[in-house]
N, C-alpha and C positions, 0 to 999 in steps of 0.2 A: 766741252762743258766746263772744264777747269779754267780754261783761258778766259771764259766769260764770267768767272767768279760765281758760278752757280754752285754754291757749296752744299745745297740740299739735294742735288742730283748725284746718284752714285755713278761711278765710272766703271764700265764693264771691261776690265783688263783682259785682253785675249790670251795672255800668257799665264794667267792666274792658276789654272789647273794643270799646267805642264810642269812635271817635276824637273828640276834643274840638275844637271850633272856637270862636274868640273871639266870633263873631257870635251863637252860641247862648248864650254866657255873658252877653251883654248883655241877653238877654231874661229872665234870672232875677231874682226879687224882691230878692235881696241885692246885686245889681250897683249900684255907685255910679257914676253917669255924671259926665262933666265938668261938666255943669250943676249937679249936686247936691253935688259934692265940697266946694264952698265952705261949705255948711252944716255939714259935719263939721269942717272946719278952724276955723270959728267956735266950735265946741263944744270945741276943744282937741285934736282928733286931728291928729297931724302925721306919722305913719308909716302908709303904705298898702302892702299887698302887691300888686304888679302882676301877677306870674305865679308859679305854684308850680313846685317842682322836678319834673323829669321830664315837663314839658309839651312837646308837639311844637314844633319851631322856628317853624312858621307861627303857632301860637297866641301864642308869646312875642313874635314880631315884631309881630303885629297889636296886641297889648295895649300894647306899648311905643309903637308909633306912635300909638295912640289917646290915651294918657295923657300922652305927653311931646313930641308934635310938633303944631304947629298945623295945622288942616285944609288950609290953602293950601300947606303944604310937605310933606305926607305922601307924595305920589307921588314927589317928588324924593328924599326920604330913603329911601323903600322901594326905589327903584332902586339907591341907594348901598349899602344893606344887602345887597341881593341880589348885587351885584357883589362885595362883600367875602366873603360866604358862598361864592360860586363860587370865589374865589381860595383860600380856606381848603380847600375840598374838593379843588381841583386840587393844592395843596401836599401834602395827605395822600396822594393817589394817587401823587404823584411820589416820596414817601418809601418807598413799598412796593416 
C-alpha cells in the first residue's frame, strides 16, 4: 500500500502489538554486539543508533546498559537508573 503511494490507507503492522525486548533484539542478524562493534569502527563507522524513538523504557535502559556500561558495573548502574526513574515518577504524581 505504501509502495503504491496510497497514503489514505492504513498499514496493519503485524508487530505493532508485540512488546519489544532488548534480549530479542540481540538475537537478530543485524544486531552489532560489543565484540563486533570494533570491526565497524575500523571501517570508519562512528555513529550508532542505540535505541529508537517510542521504545519502552526497559528496552532503552537495557540497550544503554549493554552498550555504555561495562559488565561488572551494570547492576550498580541499573539500580541507580531505577532509583532515578522512581523519583521522576513520584515527582510527576506529586504535581497532579
